[in-house]
C-alpha angles and dihedrals in degrees: 000000000000123000098218115090097222091049091051088053089049090053091051091047091048092051092051091051091047091053092047091050093049090052091051093049090048091050090052093049091049093050092048091049092050091050093047092049092051091048093049091048090053092234124175114303092235092056092047092049092051093049092047091048091051091050094047092048091051092049091051092047093049092046091048090055091050097244093123129018115268090236090054090053092048090049092051092047092048094052092047094048091046089056092047094048093048091055094044091050092049 
């Protein structure tokens, strides 16, 4: 632990941000997993659309805040939408 007061505050602030970022990433992973599970289970199209929309929105929000890279968000959204479209087309 640092001795300088301002650096101690920086460490605390950094820890809080780290926890918040981990929670956001975990939320995104959970939403993507729920959407993929719904797609694989061939659930109702309305339910799948709602879950995919929530996951895409979360990815955009997290990328906008700089928690994940924008290209990573785009890749995850693309893969999810590709899965959804394949099921809808079939």
